[in-house]
C-alpha positions in Angstrom: 114.0 209.1 185.9 113.7 205.4 185.6 114.7 203.6 182.8 111.9 203.2 180.2 110.1 199.8 180.5 107.4 198.5 178.0 105.6 195.6 179.6 102.6 193.6 178.0 100.3 191.8 180.3 98.7 189.1 178.5 96.3 188.3 181.4 94.3 185.1 180.6 95.1 185.3 176.9 97.0 182.9 174.4 97.7 179.3 174.4 101.1 177.7 175.5 101.1 176.3 171.8 101.1 180.2 170.5 103.4 181.5 173.0 107.0 180.8 171.5 106.3 182.1 168.3 104.5 185.0 169.2 107.4 186.0 171.6 109.7 185.7 168.7 107.5 188.1 166.6 107.4 190.5 169.3 111.2 190.5 169.4 111.4 191.0 165.7 108.8 193.8 165.9 110.5 195.6 168.7 114.0 195.0 167.3 116.3 198.4 168.1 113.9 199.4 170.9 115.4 201.9 173.3 113.4 200.7 176.4 113.1 197.4 178.1 110.6 195.1 176.5 108.9 192.7 178.8 106.0 190.0 178.0 104.4 188.9 181.3 102.4 185.8 180.3 100.3 183.2 182.2 101.8 180.8 184.2 101.6 177.8 181.8 102.9 180.0 179.1 106.1 180.8 180.8 108.4 177.9 179.6 107.4 178.6 175.9 107.9 182.5 176.3 111.3 182.0 177.8 112.2 179.8 175.0 110.8 182.5 172.4 112.7 185.0 174.0 116.1 183.2 174.2 118.9 185.3 172.7 116.6 188.3 172.2 116.1 191.6 173.9 112.9 190.6 175.1 112.4 189.9 178.8 109.8 187.8 180.3 107.6 188.3 183.4 104.8 186.3 185.4 101.4 187.8 186.3 101.6 186.6 190.1 103.6 184.8 192.5 103.0 183.6 196.2 105.0 185.2 199.0 105.9 181.8 200.6 108.9 179.6 199.3 107.0 176.3 199.2 104.4 174.3 201.0 100.6 173.5 201.0 99.4 176.2 198.7 97.6 174.1 196.1 97.5 176.1 192.8 100.1 178.6 193.8 103.6 179.3 192.2 106.8 180.3 194.0 109.4 183.1 193.1 111.9 179.9 192.9 110.0 178.2 190.3 109.7 181.4 188.4 113.6 182.1 188.4 114.2 178.7 187.9 112.2 179.0 184.7 114.4 182.1 183.7 111.6 184.6 184.4 112.8 188.1 185.1 109.7 190.5 186.2 106.6 189.8 188.1 103.2 191.8 188.2 102.1 192.1 191.8 98.9 193.6 192.9 97.1 194.1 189.8 93.7 195.5 190.1 92.0 192.1 189.0 93.9 190.4 191.4 92.8 192.8 194.2 89.2 192.8 192.7 88.8 189.0 192.0 91.0 187.3 194.2 91.3 189.0 197.6 94.7 190.5 197.0 95.4 193.1 199.6 98.0 195.8 200.3 99.5 193.4 203.0 99.9 190.6 200.5 101.5 192.9 197.7 103.9 193.8 200.4 105.1 190.2 200.9 104.9 189.3 197.5 107.2 192.4 196.7 109.7 191.9 199.5 109.8 187.9 198.2 110.2 188.9 194.7 113.3 191.1 195.5 114.6 188.4 197.8 114.6 186.1 195.0 116.1 188.5 192.4 112.8 189.2 190.3 111.9 192.6 189.3 108.3 193.4 190.8 106.0 195.5 188.8 103.7 196.7 191.5 100.2 198.0 190.5 98.3 200.8 192.3 95.3 202.7 191.3 91.8 203.7 192.2 88.3 203.2 191.2 86.1 205.8 189.3 84.0 206.4 192.6 87.4 207.1 194.6 88.3 209.4 191.9 85.0 211.3 191.9 85.2 211.6 195.6 88.6 213.3 195.2 90.6 210.8 197.4 92.9 209.3 194.5 96.1 210.6 195.9 95.2 209.6 199.7 94.5 206.1 198.4 97.7 205.9 196.3 99.6 207.3 199.3 98.2 204.3 201.3 99.1 201.4 198.6 102.5 202.9 197.9 103.3 203.2 201.5 102.3 199.6 202.4 103.7 198.4 199.3 107.3 199.4 200.3 107.2 198.8 204.0 110.1 197.3 205.2 111.8 197.4 201.6 115.5 199.2 201.5 116.2 202.2 199.7 118.6 199.8 197.6 115.8 197.4 196.7 113.0 199.9 196.5 114.9 201.4 193.2 114.7 198.2 191.7 110.9 198.1 191.9 108.5 199.3 189.0 105.4 200.9 190.1 102.4 200.8 187.5 99.7 203.2 187.9 96.6 201.6 186.6 93.5 203.5 187.1 90.6 200.9 187.5 88.1 202.7 185.6 90.5 202.8 182.8 91.5 199.2 182.5 89.7 197.2 179.5 87.1 200.0 179.2 88.6 202.0 176.3 88.6 205.0 178.6 92.1 206.2 179.3 93.3 209.0 181.8 94.2 212.3 179.9 98.0 212.6 179.7 97.8 215.4 182.5 95.8 213.2 184.7 98.3 210.3 184.3 101.3 212.6 184.9 99.7 214.0 188.1 99.4 210.7 189.6 102.8 209.6 188.3 104.5 212.7 189.5 102.5 212.3 193.0 103.9 208.8 193.3 107.4 209.9 192.7 106.9 212.5 195.6 105.7 209.9 198.0 108.7 207.7 197.1 110.9 210.6 197.8 109.3 211.3 201.1 109.7 207.7 202.0 113.3 207.4 201.1 115.0 210.2 199.0 114.9 212.0 195.8 117.6 209.9 194.2 115.8 206.8 195.0 112.6 208.0 193.8 114.2 209.1 190.3 115.6 205.6 190.1 112.0 204.0 190.3 110.3 203.4 186.9 106.6 204.6 187.1 104.7 203.1 184.4 101.2 203.9 183.4 98.8 201.3 182.7 95.2 202.3 182.0 94.4 201.3 178.2 97.6 202.9 176.6 97.6 201.8 173.0 99.3 202.7 169.9 97.6 206.0 169.4 97.9 207.4 172.7 101.3 206.0 173.7 103.3 208.9 172.6 101.3 211.7 174.2 101.6 209.7 177.7 105.0 208.8 177.5 106.2 212.4 176.8 105.3 213.5 180.4 108.3 213.7 182.6 107.1 211.2 185.4 105.9 208.4 183.1 108.5 206.0 182.4 107.0 203.2 180.2 103.6 201.4 180.2 101.9 198.2 181.4 100.0 197.1 178.4 97.0 195.1 178.2 95.2 194.4 175.0 97.6 196.2 172.8 100.2 193.8 174.0 98.5 190.9 172.2 99.4 192.4 168.9 102.9 192.8 168.0 102.5 195.6 165.6 100.7 197.7 168.0 102.9 196.8 170.9 105.9 197.8 168.5 104.4 201.1 168.1 104.2 201.7 171.9 107.9 201.0 172.3 108.8 203.1 169.3 106.9 205.8 171.3 109.2 205.4 174.3 112.0 207.0 172.6 
């Protein structure tokens, strides 16, 4: 399956003045990790994050980008700006972006295409609400999100995309999908990708679980065959907890 990637999503946490030292702390705590280790930080922290990761195994990611190269888009950040800083990954379509900032399946697709065009590795988020899960339409919704996100993307580029399954009802709530629930959806995502492309491409895609994965439940979740890593929220803000998750990726 896809390579194991444990990515921390800091969200709107930590100051720029704290960032360099903390990334160095993460690098030390995760030394020898057998997976890719990523810290995704707020835009204003990225320069310090890149500085902290220099000479280490840690990669730096952004939490969003705009799909245009430049122009009159006050408050936005382009892919070129991110690559110029030394950023490697970018989160696209996180449920909080969809919920609070009008992100749509269409803009997710545009941003994913732009990220790939500029050499960034997109972490594309998909997931369902509690109401949608209880209505039994989880996989119907996920299929739409995946098909729209990967529209007009070649198999060669699709293999570079990371998909993060994040059940919205399990983000920041303390609730976690059971390992079986997470595996069922992640396996379903791989099946959808196989139908869109081919089995080889689907196997190459890293599929993360992103709903309240932490130091205590990571090993069980990561033991499942279709879960290739995690998109970590709160636990990524504590280097010791984050390190335990990367250790579980073995």
